[in-house]
C-alpha positions in Angstrom: -0.1 0.0 0.1 1.1 3.6 -1.0 1.2 5.9 1.9 -0.4 9.3 1.2 3.1 11.2 1.1 4.2 8.9 -1.4 1.0 9.0 -3.5 1.3 12.8 -3.7 4.9 12.5 -4.7 4.4 10.3 -7.3 1.5 12.3 -8.5 3.2 15.4 -8.7 6.4 13.9 -10.2 4.0 12.4 -12.9 2.5 15.6 -13.3 5.4 17.5 -13.9 7.1 15.0 -16.4 3.7 14.8 -18.4 3.3 18.4 -18.6 7.2 18.9 -19.7 6.5 16.2 -22.1 3.2 17.9 -23.5 5.3 21.0 -23.8 8.1 19.2 -25.8 5.3 17.9 -28.1 4.1 21.1 -28.6 7.4 22.8 -29.7 8.2 19.8 -31.9 5.0 19.8 -33.7 5.1 23.5 -33.9 8.5 23.2 -35.5 7.4 20.6 -38.1 4.6 22.8 -39.3 6.9 26.0 -39.3 9.3 23.8 -41.7 6.4 22.6 -43.6 4.7 25.8 -44.2 7.9 27.2 -45.2 8.8 24.5 -47.8 5.3 25.2 -49.1 5.7 28.8 -49.8 9.4 28.1 -51.4 7.9 25.4 -53.6 5.0 28.0 -54.5 7.3 30.3 -55.7 9.4 28.3 -57.6 6.8 26.8 -59.2 5.2 30.1 -60.5 8.6 31.3 -61.8 9.0 27.9 -63.5 5.7 28.5 -65.2 6.3 32.0 -66.3 9.8 30.9 -67.7 8.0 27.8 -69.4 5.4 30.4 -71.0 8.3 32.7 -71.8 10.6 30.2 -73.5 9.5 30.1 -77.0 9.8 33.7 -77.3 13.1 33.6 -75.5 14.4 31.1 -78.1 13.1 32.8 -81.1 15.0 36.3 -79.5 18.2 34.4 -79.1 18.2 32.9 -82.9 17.4 36.5 -83.9 20.2 37.8 -81.9 22.6 35.3 -83.0 22.0 35.7 -86.7 22.1 39.3 -86.4 25.6 39.0 -84.8 27.1 36.9 -87.6 25.7 39.3 -90.3 
């Protein structure tokens, strides 16, 4: 049988450890969410830039060909 004093000691010990683990879990999840959100933003911006370059590529190619020919002549 556990005495009253021992019961309170275990109860508060478990309470402190559980609270600390909850805080650690919260910080870890927050860190993962922030990293995920930042990587989402970076990929989204890169996708927009890639799409713009993809749309402009035919114009750029014809411009480069035209410039190359005019430099030769």
